[in-house]
All heavy atoms as a GROMACS GRO file, in nm:
protein
  513
    1MET      N    1   0.090  -0.113   0.003
    1MET     CA    2  -0.005  -0.009   0.005
    1MET      C    3   0.094   0.122  -0.008
    1MET      O    4   0.192   0.118   0.067
    1MET     CB    5  -0.090  -0.006   0.130
    1MET     CG    6  -0.172   0.114   0.138
    1MET     SD    7  -0.268   0.111   0.302
    1MET     CE    8  -0.359  -0.038   0.283
    2GLN      N    9   0.041   0.232  -0.068
    2GLN     CA   10   0.121   0.349  -0.066
    2GLN      C   11   0.062   0.455   0.020
    2GLN      O   12  -0.061   0.454   0.036
    2GLN     CB   13   0.128   0.412  -0.209
    2GLN     CG   14   0.194   0.320  -0.304
    2GLN     CD   15   0.198   0.376  -0.447
    2GLN    OE1   16   0.196   0.502  -0.468
    2GLN    NE2   17   0.180   0.302  -0.549
    3ALA      N   18   0.147   0.553   0.074
    3ALA     CA   19   0.100   0.658   0.152
    3ALA      C   20   0.200   0.772   0.141
    3ALA      O   21   0.287   0.768   0.070
    3ALA     CB   22   0.087   0.609   0.298
    4THR      N   23   0.167   0.891   0.208
    4THR     CA   24   0.241   1.004   0.210
    4THR      C   25   0.287   1.032   0.349
    4THR      O   26   0.202   1.030   0.444
    4THR     CB   27   0.173   1.123   0.153
    4THR    OG1   28   0.125   1.093   0.022
    4THR    CG2   29   0.272   1.246   0.154
    5SER      N   30   0.427   1.050   0.379
    5SER     CA   31   0.463   1.073   0.508
    5SER      C   32   0.400   1.203   0.556
    5SER      O   33   0.405   1.299   0.488
    5SER     CB   34   0.619   1.091   0.506
    5SER     OG   35   0.671   1.136   0.626
    6TYR      N   36   0.355   1.206   0.676
    6TYR     CA   37   0.290   1.333   0.726
    6TYR      C   38   0.364   1.388   0.844
    6TYR      O   39   0.390   1.509   0.853
    6TYR     CB   40   0.148   1.290   0.775
    6TYR     CG   41   0.060   1.407   0.818
    6TYR    CD1   42   0.040   1.515   0.730
    6TYR    CD2   43  -0.012   1.399   0.944
    6TYR    CE1   44  -0.034   1.623   0.781
    6TYR    CE2   45  -0.084   1.509   0.983
    6TYR     CZ   46  -0.096   1.612   0.903
    6TYR     OH   47  -0.180   1.720   0.942
    7THR      N   48   0.392   1.303   0.948
    7THR     CA   49   0.488   1.353   1.060
    7THR      C   50   0.585   1.254   1.087
    7THR      O   51   0.570   1.136   1.052
    7THR     CB   52   0.403   1.376   1.193
    7THR    OG1   53   0.348   1.236   1.235
    7THR    CG2   54   0.287   1.464   1.163
    8TYR      N   55   0.689   1.305   1.146
    8TYR     CA   56   0.808   1.209   1.192
    8TYR      C   57   0.879   1.268   1.297
    8TYR      O   58   0.922   1.388   1.290
    8TYR     CB   59   0.890   1.175   1.073
    8TYR     CG   60   1.017   1.095   1.114
    8TYR    CD1   61   0.995   0.956   1.147
    8TYR    CD2   62   1.140   1.154   1.114
    8TYR    CE1   63   1.114   0.893   1.189
    8TYR    CE2   64   1.260   1.066   1.148
    8TYR     CZ   65   1.230   0.943   1.193
    8TYR     OH   66   1.347   0.873   1.226
    9ASP      N   67   0.916   1.200   1.407
    9ASP     CA   68   0.987   1.238   1.516
    9ASP      C   69   1.116   1.167   1.520
    9ASP      O   70   1.115   1.044   1.561
    9ASP     CB   71   0.908   1.234   1.650
    9ASP     CG   72   0.987   1.265   1.777
    9ASP    OD1   73   1.104   1.274   1.775
    9ASP    OD2   74   0.917   1.307   1.871
   10SER      N   75   1.224   1.217   1.492
   10SER     CA   76   1.357   1.153   1.489
   10SER      C   77   1.392   1.093   1.616
   10SER      O   78   1.472   1.000   1.625
   10SER     CB   79   1.475   1.237   1.424
   10SER     OG   80   1.486   1.354   1.506
   11GLU      N   81   1.350   1.152   1.731
   11GLU     CA   82   1.393   1.101   1.860
   11GLU      C   83   1.319   0.972   1.892
   11GLU      O   84   1.380   0.874   1.943
   11GLU     CB   85   1.370   1.200   1.967
   11GLU     CG   86   1.462   1.329   1.965
   11GLU     CD   87   1.455   1.416   2.071
   11GLU    OE1   88   1.395   1.362   2.182
   11GLU    OE2   89   1.480   1.538   2.056
   12THR      N   90   1.206   0.958   1.858
   12THR     CA   91   1.118   0.836   1.884
   12THR      C   92   1.116   0.745   1.772
   12THR      O   93   1.078   0.634   1.788
   12THR     CB   94   0.986   0.875   1.941
   12THR    OG1   95   0.906   0.945   1.826
   12THR    CG2   96   0.984   0.962   2.061
   13ARG      N   97   1.155   0.790   1.651
   13ARG     CA   98   1.144   0.716   1.524
   13ARG      C   99   1.004   0.674   1.502
   13ARG      O  100   0.968   0.567   1.443
   13ARG     CB  101   1.238   0.606   1.530
   13ARG     CG  102   1.382   0.643   1.542
   13ARG     CD  103   1.476   0.525   1.526
   13ARG     NE  104   1.430   0.404   1.573
   13ARG     CZ  105   1.442   0.358   1.708
   13ARG    NH1  106   1.490   0.450   1.800
   13ARG    NH2  107   1.416   0.237   1.744
   14SER      N  108   0.910   0.754   1.537
   14SER     CA  109   0.760   0.737   1.522
   14SER      C  110   0.692   0.848   1.445
   14SER      O  111   0.758   0.956   1.432
   14SER     CB  112   0.696   0.698   1.643
   14SER     OG  113   0.703   0.819   1.730
   15GLY      N  114   0.573   0.834   1.390
   15GLY     CA  115   0.512   0.942   1.326
   15GLY      C  116   0.388   0.898   1.269
   15GLY      O  117   0.314   0.791   1.324
   16SER      N  118   0.341   0.962   1.145
   16SER     CA  119   0.217   0.922   1.079
   16SER      C  120   0.234   0.939   0.937
   16SER      O  121   0.316   1.012   0.888
   16SER     CB  122   0.105   0.994   1.146
   16SER     OG  123   0.122   1.144   1.114
   17VAL      N  124   0.143   0.860   0.866
   17VAL     CA  125   0.133   0.875   0.721
   17VAL      C  126  -0.012   0.912   0.691
   17VAL      O  127  -0.103   0.880   0.769
   17VAL     CB  128   0.173   0.746   0.653
   17VAL    CG1  129   0.324   0.715   0.681
   17VAL    CG2  130   0.089   0.630   0.697
   18LEU      N  131  -0.034   0.957   0.584
   18LEU     CA  132  -0.171   0.991   0.517
   18LEU      C  133  -0.185   0.889   0.394
   18LEU      O  134  -0.121   0.877   0.310
   18LEU     CB  135  -0.189   1.137   0.466
   18LEU     CG  136  -0.172   1.239   0.571
   18LEU    CD1  137  -0.193   1.372   0.492
   18LEU    CD2  138  -0.292   1.225   0.669
   19LEU      N  139  -0.309   0.801   0.428
   19LEU     CA  140  -0.343   0.714   0.314
   19LEU      C  141  -0.395   0.813   0.196
   19LEU      O  142  -0.419   0.925   0.216
   19LEU     CB  143  -0.458   0.623   0.361
   19LEU     CG  144  -0.416   0.533   0.473
   19LEU    CD1  145  -0.531   0.442   0.505
   19LEU    CD2  146  -0.282   0.453   0.445
   20ASP      N  147  -0.408   0.744   0.083
   20ASP     CA  148  -0.442   0.823  -0.039
   20ASP      C  149  -0.585   0.890  -0.012
   20ASP      O  150  -0.619   0.994  -0.085
   20ASP     CB  151  -0.444   0.744  -0.166
   20ASP     CG  152  -0.296   0.714  -0.210
   20ASP    OD1  153  -0.196   0.784  -0.160
   20ASP    OD2  154  -0.271   0.632  -0.287
   21ASP      N  155  -0.666   0.825   0.078
   21ASP     CA  156  -0.802   0.888   0.100
   21ASP      C  157  -0.799   1.002   0.207
   21ASP      O  158  -0.896   1.054   0.248
   21ASP     CB  159  -0.909   0.782   0.134
   21ASP     CG  160  -0.877   0.712   0.263
   21ASP    OD1  161  -0.784   0.755   0.330
   21ASP    OD2  162  -0.954   0.623   0.299
   22GLY      N  163  -0.672   1.028   0.244
   22GLY     CA  164  -0.660   1.124   0.355
   22GLY      C  165  -0.659   1.081   0.493
   22GLY      O  166  -0.647   1.161   0.585
   23THR      N  167  -0.670   0.944   0.520
   23THR     CA  168  -0.690   0.889   0.655
   23THR      C  169  -0.541   0.902   0.712
   23THR      O  170  -0.454   0.835   0.658
   23THR     CB  171  -0.743   0.755   0.648
   23THR    OG1  172  -0.870   0.754   0.600
   23THR    CG2  173  -0.753   0.697   0.788
   24PRO      N  174  -0.526   0.955   0.834
   24PRO     CA  175  -0.395   0.950   0.898
   24PRO      C  176  -0.392   0.811   0.969
   24PRO      O  177  -0.495   0.765   1.032
   24PRO     CB  178  -0.398   1.058   0.994
   24PRO     CG  179  -0.545   1.081   1.031
   24PRO     CD  180  -0.616   1.041   0.900
   25VAL      N  181  -0.264   0.759   0.960
   25VAL     CA  182  -0.229   0.627   1.032
   25VAL      C  183  -0.103   0.649   1.110
   25VAL      O  184  -0.008   0.689   1.031
   25VAL     CB  185  -0.231   0.502   0.946
   25VAL    CG1  186  -0.206   0.378   1.018
   25VAL    CG2  187  -0.368   0.501   0.863
   26GLU      N  188  -0.085   0.622   1.218
   26GLU     CA  189   0.038   0.633   1.297
   26GLU      C  190   0.120   0.511   1.295
   26GLU      O  191   0.071   0.400   1.262
   26GLU     CB  192   0.010   0.672   1.434
   26GLU     CG  193  -0.071   0.793   1.466
   26GLU     CD  194  -0.088   0.826   1.618
   26GLU    OE1  195  -0.033   0.751   1.708
   26GLU    OE2  196  -0.140   0.936   1.641
   27PHE      N  197   0.255   0.532   1.300
   27PHE     CA  198   0.345   0.420   1.300
   27PHE      C  199   0.440   0.430   1.418
   27PHE      O  200   0.475   0.542   1.469
   27PHE     CB  201   0.428   0.400   1.171
   27PHE     CG  202   0.514   0.523   1.132
   27PHE    CD1  203   0.635   0.523   1.175
   27PHE    CD2  204   0.467   0.624   1.053
   27PHE    CE1  205   0.729   0.636   1.153
   27PHE    CE2  206   0.545   0.727   1.021
   27PHE     CZ  207   0.672   0.738   1.075
   28ASP      N  208   0.493   0.325   1.473
   28ASP     CA  209   0.583   0.326   1.583
   28ASP      C  210   0.731   0.297   1.531
   28ASP      O  211   0.764   0.272   1.419
   28ASP     CB  212   0.543   0.233   1.692
   28ASP     CG  213   0.539   0.086   1.650
   28ASP    OD1  214   0.590   0.051   1.544
   28ASP    OD2  215   0.477   0.012   1.720
   29ALA      N  216   0.828   0.301   1.622
   29ALA     CA  217   0.978   0.274   1.603
   29ALA      C  218   0.989   0.136   1.533
   29ALA      O  219   1.075   0.124   1.454
   29ALA     CB  220   1.049   0.285   1.725
   30ALA      N  221   0.915   0.039   1.583
   30ALA     CA  222   0.933  -0.095   1.522
   30ALA      C  223   0.903  -0.103   1.368
   30ALA      O  224   0.967  -0.158   1.300
   30ALA     CB  225   0.850  -0.186   1.597
   31ALA      N  226   0.794  -0.028   1.329
   31ALA     CA  227   0.756  -0.022   1.191
   31ALA      C  228   0.861   0.052   1.108
   31ALA      O  229   0.896   0.024   0.999
   31ALA     CB  230   0.614   0.035   1.174
   32PHE      N  231   0.903   0.170   1.167
   32PHE     CA  232   1.014   0.239   1.100
   32PHE      C  233   1.139   0.166   1.089
   32PHE      O  234   1.194   0.156   0.985
   32PHE     CB  235   1.035   0.374   1.181
   32PHE     CG  236   1.135   0.470   1.115
   32PHE    CD1  237   1.091   0.553   1.019
   32PHE    CD2  238   1.270   0.469   1.162
   32PHE    CE1  239   1.194   0.630   0.954
   32PHE    CE2  240   1.356   0.547   1.104
   32PHE     CZ  241   1.314   0.633   1.004
   33ASP      N  242   1.182   0.098   1.202
   33ASP     CA  243   1.313   0.023   1.188
   33ASP      C  244   1.292  -0.101   1.099
   33ASP      O  245   1.391  -0.130   1.026
   33ASP     CB  246   1.342  -0.036   1.327
   33ASP     CG  247   1.388   0.078   1.419
   33ASP    OD1  248   1.415   0.192   1.372
   33ASP    OD2  249   1.379   0.058   1.544
   34ALA      N  250   1.178  -0.158   1.078
   34ALA     CA  251   1.162  -0.262   0.988
   34ALA      C  252   1.189  -0.226   0.834
   34ALA      O  253   1.216  -0.308   0.753
   34ALA     CB  254   1.020  -0.330   1.000
   35GLY      N  255   1.164  -0.096   0.804
   35GLY     CA  256   1.191  -0.048   0.674
   35GLY      C  257   1.324  -0.019   0.638
   35GLY      O  258   1.365   0.023   0.524
   36GLY      N  259   1.418  -0.005   0.743
   36GLY     CA  260   1.560   0.020   0.715
   36GLY      C  261   1.591   0.166   0.701
   36GLY      O  262   1.690   0.194   0.641
   37LEU      N  263   1.492   0.252   0.725
   37LEU     CA  264   1.520   0.398   0.694
   37LEU      C  265   1.596   0.467   0.793
   37LEU      O  266   1.604   0.414   0.909
   37LEU     CB  267   1.380   0.462   0.671
   37LEU     CG  268   1.286   0.426   0.572
   37LEU    CD1  269   1.153   0.498   0.582
   37LEU    CD2  270   1.354   0.444   0.436
   38ARG      N  271   1.674   0.573   0.763
   38ARG     CA  272   1.740   0.657   0.867
   38ARG      C  273   1.668   0.771   0.906
   38ARG      O  274   1.679   0.833   1.010
   38ARG     CB  275   1.872   0.687   0.816
   38ARG     CG  276   1.969   0.568   0.801
   38ARG     CD  277   2.102   0.597   0.772
   38ARG     NE  278   2.131   0.646   0.635
   38ARG     CZ  279   2.232   0.707   0.588
   38ARG    NH1  280   2.343   0.715   0.671
   38ARG    NH2  281   2.244   0.743   0.463
   39MET      N  282   1.589   0.833   0.816
   39MET     CA  283   1.509   0.947   0.840
   39MET      C  284   1.387   0.960   0.736
   39MET      O  285   1.389   0.887   0.650
   39MET     CB  286   1.587   1.075   0.834
   39MET     CG  287   1.633   1.115   0.695
   39MET     SD  288   1.707   1.264   0.691
   39MET     CE  289   1.573   1.383   0.734
   40LEU      N  290   1.289   1.045   0.774
   40LEU     CA  291   1.182   1.059   0.683
   40LEU      C  292   1.126   1.206   0.687
   40LEU      O  293   1.134   1.262   0.791
   40LEU     CB  294   1.065   0.959   0.732
   40LEU     CG  295   0.959   0.928   0.647
   40LEU    CD1  296   0.987   0.866   0.518
   40LEU    CD2  297   0.853   0.844   0.724
   41ARG      N  298   1.104   1.254   0.566
   41ARG     CA  299   1.061   1.392   0.563
   41ARG      C  300   0.907   1.404   0.519
   41ARG      O  301   0.861   1.315   0.438
   41ARG     CB  302   1.144   1.476   0.448
   41ARG     CG  303   1.284   1.488   0.491
   41ARG     CD  304   1.356   1.574   0.385
   41ARG     NE  305   1.346   1.522   0.256
   41ARG     CZ  306   1.436   1.443   0.207
   41ARG    NH1  307   1.548   1.410   0.271
   41ARG    NH2  308   1.434   1.387   0.081
   42PRO      N  309   0.839   1.494   0.581
   42PRO     CA  310   0.699   1.507   0.539
   42PRO      C  311   0.676   1.529   0.382
   42PRO      O  312   0.770   1.590   0.325
   42PRO     CB  313   0.655   1.634   0.610
   42PRO     CG  314   0.740   1.637   0.733
   42PRO     CD  315   0.875   1.585   0.685
   43GLY      N  316   0.586   1.456   0.343
   43GLY     CA  317   0.557   1.473   0.185
   43GLY      C  318   0.615   1.361   0.105
   43GLY      O  319   0.580   1.344  -0.013
   44GLN      N  320   0.713   1.283   0.166
   44GLN     CA  321   0.764   1.168   0.091
   44GLN      C  322   0.663   1.067   0.068
   44GLN      O  323   0.591   1.036   0.156
   44GLN     CB  324   0.890   1.111   0.167
   44GLN     CG  325   1.008   1.199   0.146
   44GLN     CD  326   1.130   1.124   0.230
   44GLN    OE1  327   1.115   1.108   0.343
   44GLN    NE2  328   1.240   1.108   0.157
   45ARG      N  329   0.665   1.000  -0.048
   45ARG     CA  330   0.587   0.881  -0.080
   45ARG      C  331   0.651   0.770  -0.015
   45ARG      O  332   0.769   0.745  -0.025
   45ARG     CB  333   0.571   0.868  -0.231
   45ARG     CG  334   0.474   0.967  -0.289
   45ARG     CD  335   0.334   0.959  -0.243
   45ARG     NE  336   0.261   0.850  -0.295
   45ARG     CZ  337   0.137   0.817  -0.264
   45ARG    NH1  338   0.077   0.891  -0.171
   45ARG    NH2  339   0.069   0.713  -0.316
   46VAL      N  340   0.567   0.680   0.062
   46VAL     CA  341   0.632   0.568   0.113
   46VAL      C  342   0.539   0.447   0.084
   46VAL      O  343   0.429   0.460   0.050
   46VAL     CB  344   0.630   0.594   0.273
   46VAL    CG1  345   0.731   0.694   0.313
   46VAL    CG2  346   0.496   0.626   0.331
   47ARG      N  347   0.609   0.341   0.112
   47ARG     CA  348   0.529   0.205   0.095
   47ARG      C  349   0.507   0.161   0.240
   47ARG      O  350   0.602   0.160   0.324
   47ARG     CB  351   0.598   0.109   0.021
   47ARG     CG  352   0.524  -0.026   0.001
   47ARG     CD  353   0.604  -0.130  -0.093
   47ARG     NE  354   0.720  -0.176  -0.016
   47ARG     CZ  355   0.710  -0.283   0.061
   47ARG    NH1  356   0.605  -0.340   0.098
   47ARG    NH2  357   0.821  -0.327   0.120
   48ILE      N  358   0.390   0.121   0.264
   48ILE     CA  359   0.348   0.068   0.408
   48ILE      C  360   0.293  -0.070   0.406
   48ILE      O  361   0.228  -0.102   0.302
   48ILE     CB  362   0.268   0.166   0.481
   48ILE    CG1  363   0.134   0.190   0.418
   48ILE    CG2  364   0.341   0.304   0.508
   48ILE    CD1  365   0.040   0.259   0.510
   49GLU      N  366   0.305  -0.144   0.508
   49GLU     CA  367   0.232  -0.260   0.529
   49GLU      C  368   0.154  -0.244   0.652
   49GLU      O  369   0.201  -0.180   0.757
   49GLU     CB  370   0.315  -0.381   0.540
   49GLU     CG  371   0.392  -0.407   0.401
   49GLU     CD  372   0.482  -0.526   0.409
   49GLU    OE1  373   0.484  -0.608   0.512
   49GLU    OE2  374   0.549  -0.557   0.304
   50THR      N  375   0.027  -0.286   0.658
   50THR     CA  376  -0.054  -0.272   0.774
   50THR      C  377  -0.123  -0.408   0.810
   50THR      O  378  -0.116  -0.491   0.737
   50THR     CB  379  -0.170  -0.169   0.749
   50THR    OG1  380  -0.252  -0.220   0.643
   50THR    CG2  381  -0.114  -0.031   0.713
   51GLU      N  382  -0.172  -0.397   0.934
   51GLU     CA  383  -0.254  -0.528   0.977
   51GLU      C  384  -0.374  -0.458   1.057
   51GLU      O  385  -0.362  -0.351   1.113
   51GLU     CB  386  -0.174  -0.616   1.055
   51GLU     CG  387  -0.112  -0.567   1.182
   51GLU     CD  388  -0.029  -0.683   1.254
   51GLU    OE1  389   0.028  -0.767   1.185
   51GLU    OE2  390  -0.018  -0.673   1.366
   52GLY      N  391  -0.475  -0.537   1.066
   52GLY     CA  392  -0.591  -0.489   1.132
   52GLY      C  393  -0.681  -0.402   1.041
   52GLY      O  394  -0.639  -0.374   0.924
   53GLU      N  395  -0.796  -0.365   1.087
   53GLU     CA  396  -0.887  -0.268   1.014
   53GLU      C  397  -0.946  -0.164   1.104
   53GLU      O  398  -0.947  -0.185   1.224
   53GLU     CB  399  -1.003  -0.352   0.958
   53GLU     CG  400  -0.953  -0.454   0.847
   53GLU     CD  401  -1.075  -0.516   0.788
   53GLU    OE1  402  -1.185  -0.491   0.796
   53GLU    OE2  403  -1.044  -0.636   0.732
   54GLY      N  404  -0.996  -0.055   1.041
   54GLY     CA  405  -1.058   0.040   1.113
   54GLY      C  406  -0.957   0.115   1.221
   54GLY      O  407  -0.857   0.140   1.201
   55ALA      N  408  -1.020   0.132   1.328
   55ALA     CA  409  -0.942   0.192   1.448
   55ALA      C  410  -0.830   0.105   1.495
   55ALA      O  411  -0.734   0.160   1.547
   55ALA     CB  412  -1.026   0.231   1.565
   56ALA      N  413  -0.833  -0.025   1.463
   56ALA     CA  414  -0.724  -0.116   1.509
   56ALA      C  415  -0.626  -0.136   1.406
   56ALA      O  416  -0.522  -0.204   1.429
   56ALA     CB  417  -0.791  -0.258   1.535
   57ARG      N  418  -0.632  -0.053   1.291
   57ARG     CA  419  -0.524  -0.061   1.201
   57ARG      C  420  -0.388  -0.009   1.240
   57ARG      O  421  -0.396   0.092   1.298
   57ARG     CB  422  -0.564   0.017   1.068
   57ARG     CG  423  -0.462   0.005   0.960
   57ARG     CD  424  -0.497   0.084   0.833
   57ARG     NE  425  -0.616   0.030   0.771
   57ARG     CZ  426  -0.671   0.084   0.656
   57ARG    NH1  427  -0.620   0.194   0.613
   57ARG    NH2  428  -0.765   0.031   0.609
   58ARG      N  429  -0.283  -0.084   1.219
   58ARG     CA  430  -0.160  -0.036   1.256
   58ARG      C  431  -0.056  -0.052   1.136
   58ARG      O  432  -0.069  -0.164   1.072
   58ARG     CB  433  -0.104  -0.091   1.385
   58ARG     CG  434  -0.079  -0.239   1.388
   58ARG     CD  435  -0.036  -0.295   1.529
   58ARG     NE  436   0.027  -0.418   1.517
   58ARG     CZ  437   0.166  -0.421   1.498
   58ARG    NH1  438   0.240  -0.328   1.507
   58ARG    NH2  439   0.208  -0.549   1.495
   59VAL      N  440   0.036   0.033   1.126
   59VAL     CA  441   0.144   0.012   1.022
   59VAL      C  442   0.256  -0.086   1.081
   59VAL      O  443   0.305  -0.058   1.193
   59VAL     CB  444   0.210   0.156   1.007
   59VAL    CG1  445   0.323   0.142   0.895
   59VAL    CG2  446   0.103   0.238   0.937
   60THR      N  447   0.297  -0.176   1.005
   60THR     CA  448   0.405  -0.270   1.047
   60THR      C  449   0.528  -0.243   0.984
   60THR      O  450   0.634  -0.296   1.013
   60THR     CB  451   0.356  -0.413   1.030
   60THR    OG1  452   0.338  -0.438   0.887
   60THR    CG2  453   0.223  -0.450   1.109
   61LEU      N  454   0.523  -0.165   0.876
   61LEU     CA  455   0.644  -0.136   0.797
   61LEU      C  456   0.642  -0.010   0.724
   61LEU      O  457   0.530   0.010   0.670
   61LEU     CB  458   0.678  -0.263   0.685
   61LEU     CG  459   0.796  -0.232   0.598
   61LEU    CD1  460   0.902  -0.329   0.607
   61LEU    CD2  461   0.746  -0.218   0.461
   62VAL      N  462   0.746   0.072   0.723
   62VAL     CA  463   0.746   0.188   0.647
   62VAL      C  464   0.877   0.197   0.573
   62VAL      O  465   0.988   0.180   0.628
   62VAL     CB  466   0.734   0.315   0.744
   62VAL    CG1  467   0.741   0.451   0.655
   62VAL    CG2  468   0.616   0.328   0.821
   63THR      N  469   0.870   0.220   0.438
   63THR     CA  470   0.992   0.218   0.358
   63THR      C  471   0.965   0.317   0.247
   63THR      O  472   0.852   0.346   0.216
   63THR     CB  473   1.036   0.086   0.316
   63THR    OG1  474   1.169   0.097   0.266
   63THR    CG2  475   0.950   0.021   0.202
   64LEU      N  476   1.062   0.366   0.176
   64LEU     CA  477   1.044   0.458   0.073
   64LEU      C  478   0.983   0.377  -0.051
   64LEU      O  479   1.007   0.260  -0.078
   64LEU     CB  480   1.176   0.508   0.018
   64LEU     CG  481   1.243   0.611   0.113
   64LEU    CD1  482   1.365   0.661   0.065
   64LEU    CD2  483   1.147   0.725   0.142
   65TYR      N  484   0.893   0.454  -0.110
   65TYR     CA  485   0.826   0.401  -0.236
   65TYR      C  486   0.924   0.414  -0.354
   65TYR      O  487   0.979   0.529  -0.376
   65TYR     CB  488   0.702   0.472  -0.261
   65TYR     CG  489   0.633   0.425  -0.391
   65TYR    CD1  490   0.568   0.297  -0.384
   65TYR    CD2  491   0.632   0.501  -0.508
   65TYR    CE1  492   0.502   0.249  -0.506
   65TYR    CE2  493   0.567   0.449  -0.627
   65TYR     CZ  494   0.498   0.325  -0.615
   65TYR     OH  495   0.438   0.281  -0.732
   66THR      N  496   0.960   0.301  -0.427
   66THR     CA  497   1.041   0.314  -0.537
   66THR      C  498   0.977   0.250  -0.654
   66THR      O  499   0.891   0.160  -0.644
   66THR     CB  500   1.174   0.238  -0.516
   66THR    OG1  501   1.151   0.106  -0.476
   66THR    CG2  502   1.255   0.301  -0.413
   67PHE      N  503   1.000   0.297  -0.775
   67PHE     CA  504   0.939   0.241  -0.896
   67PHE      C  505   1.005   0.111  -0.942
   67PHE      O  506   1.119   0.080  -0.925
   67PHE     CB  507   0.945   0.348  -0.999
   67PHE     CG  508   0.873   0.473  -0.966
   67PHE    CD1  509   0.940   0.578  -0.925
   67PHE    CD2  510   0.732   0.476  -0.979
   67PHE    CE1  511   0.868   0.694  -0.890
   67PHE    CE2  512   0.657   0.587  -0.945
   67PHE     CZ  513   0.729   0.705  -0.902
   0.00000   0.00000   0.00000
């Protein structure tokens, strides 16, 4: 799934992304670390993996979107 980086805190390595429909979804340090990134800037397109649905949806991986 694709999303756009919305917020990122380099101290906690957590933040949020916006899905293409505008829904914000938060991610934690484990999801950030799973993607192997060192930093993330707002507005970057990312690829995410999620589990769960609705309010229980959580991001399990955040990495840069590449073609």
